[in-house]
C-alpha positions as CSV (number, residue, x, y, z in Angstrom):
1,M,109.4,54.9,165.8
2,S,106.0,53.8,164.8
3,D,103.2,56.0,163.5
4,S,100.6,54.4,165.7
5,P,100.5,54.4,169.5
6,K,101.8,51.3,171.3
7,E,99.3,48.8,172.6
8,G,98.7,47.9,176.2
9,R,100.5,50.7,178.0
10,G,98.0,51.6,180.7
11,N,98.2,55.3,180.7
12,G,100.3,55.5,177.5
13,V,99.4,57.4,174.4
14,D,96.9,54.6,173.5
15,A,94.8,55.4,176.6
16,V,94.2,59.0,175.6
17,T,90.7,59.7,174.3
18,P,89.0,63.1,173.5
19,D,87.0,62.7,176.7
20,S,89.9,61.7,179.0
21,Y,92.0,64.6,177.6
22,A,89.3,67.2,178.2
23,A,88.4,65.8,181.7
24,E,92.0,65.6,183.1
25,P,91.8,66.9,186.7
26,V,93.8,70.0,187.7
27,K,96.6,68.8,190.1
28,Y,97.3,72.2,191.9
29,G,95.0,75.0,192.8
30,S,95.6,78.7,193.0
31,L,98.2,80.0,195.4
32,Q,99.9,76.5,195.6
33,V,103.6,76.7,194.7
34,V,104.4,74.0,192.1
35,D,107.9,72.5,191.6
36,V,107.5,71.6,187.9
37,A,111.0,70.2,187.7
38,A,110.2,67.8,190.5
39,E,106.9,66.8,188.8
40,A,108.8,66.0,185.6
41,A,111.5,64.1,187.4
42,A,108.9,61.9,189.2
43,V,107.6,60.6,185.9
44,S,108.8,57.1,185.2
45,E,106.3,56.0,182.5
46,A,107.1,56.3,178.8
47,Y,104.1,58.7,178.5
48,R,102.5,61.0,181.1
49,N,100.4,64.1,180.4
50,L,98.8,66.0,183.3
51,V,97.2,69.3,184.0
52,I,99.4,71.1,186.5
53,C,97.3,74.2,187.1
54,R,94.6,76.4,185.6
55,V,94.7,80.1,184.6
56,N,91.2,81.4,183.8
57,R,89.8,79.0,181.2
58,S,93.3,77.8,180.2
59,C,95.7,75.3,181.7
60,L,99.3,74.4,182.0
61,R,100.0,70.8,181.0
62,L,103.2,68.9,181.7
63,A,104.0,66.2,179.1
64,V,106.8,63.7,179.6
65,F,107.1,61.1,176.8
66,E,109.4,59.1,174.7
67,D,107.2,58.2,171.7
68,V,104.9,59.5,169.0
69,F,101.5,61.1,169.9
70,R,99.0,60.5,167.2
71,W,97.7,63.0,164.7
72,H,95.1,65.4,166.1
73,S,93.8,68.9,166.2
74,H,92.1,71.2,168.7
75,P,89.3,72.9,166.7
76,A,88.8,75.9,169.0
77,S,92.0,76.2,171.0
78,D,95.5,77.3,170.1
79,E,98.2,75.2,171.7
80,L,101.6,76.6,172.9
81,F,104.5,74.2,173.4
82,L,107.5,75.1,175.5
83,V,110.2,72.4,175.6
84,V,112.1,72.1,178.9
85,E,114.2,69.0,178.3
86,G,115.0,66.9,175.2
87,L,113.9,67.4,171.6
88,L,110.3,67.7,170.5
89,T,109.4,67.4,166.8
90,I,106.0,68.6,165.8
91,D,104.8,67.4,162.4
92,L,102.1,69.4,160.6
93,A,99.7,67.9,158.0
94,D,101.2,69.9,155.2
95,G,104.6,68.2,155.7
96,T,106.2,70.9,157.8
97,E,108.4,69.6,160.6
98,L,109.1,71.9,163.6
99,R,112.0,70.9,165.9
100,L,112.2,72.5,169.4
101,G,115.0,72.1,171.9
102,P,115.1,73.3,175.5
103,W,113.5,76.7,176.1
104,Q,112.2,76.9,172.6
105,A,108.4,77.4,172.0
106,V,105.9,77.5,169.2
107,T,102.1,78.1,169.0
108,I,100.0,75.7,166.9
109,P,96.9,77.6,165.8
110,A,93.4,76.1,166.5
111,G,92.3,73.6,163.9
112,T,95.8,72.7,162.7
113,V,96.3,69.0,162.3
114,H,99.6,68.0,164.0
115,R,101.4,65.3,165.9
116,T,104.2,65.4,168.4
117,R,107.3,63.1,168.4
118,A,109.8,62.9,171.2
119,V,113.4,62.3,170.3
120,G,114.4,60.4,173.5
121,R,112.8,61.5,176.8
122,T,111.2,64.9,176.3
123,V,109.6,67.2,178.8
124,N,107.4,70.0,177.6
125,L,104.9,72.4,178.9
126,C,101.7,73.1,177.0
127,F,99.3,76.0,177.4
128,E,95.8,75.5,176.0
129,D,92.1,75.8,176.9
130,L,91.4,73.6,179.9
131,S,88.5,71.8,178.1
132,A,90.0,71.9,174.6
133,D,88.3,69.4,172.3
134,T,90.7,67.0,170.7
135,V,89.9,65.4,167.4
136,F,92.1,62.4,166.4
137,T,92.7,61.9,162.7
138,E,94.3,59.5,160.4
139,D,97.9,60.1,159.2
140,P,97.4,62.8,156.5
141,S,100.1,61.4,154.3
142,R,98.1,58.2,153.7
């Protein structure tokens, strides 16, 4: 796996910008039943991240990917990851590596520089502020 996002993938990791991430539309409104498993199964791209629903000023994101997401932080928002399928590795700038399997979760505190790496196809749910700022950074080991 490469440290940098792949080029030319349409809606792949290279297409994510701080503005596009914060402006992702909410797919389902209140009182709509969501089949999250069906949403995940419908993803055929190597990378897809979408806002499923909103709760107050937070959101539930569904991320399905098979690659490395670049180093970043959310200055004012914690981020909770819950793995549903596959294996998700979260690297922290201090060299710590967190490995989550199905039905394991971890909260990354606001301001923590991190990146996510999928080991094979990985499906995870993420809870964070709906309009969380995302700051992309260089690889901290360089």
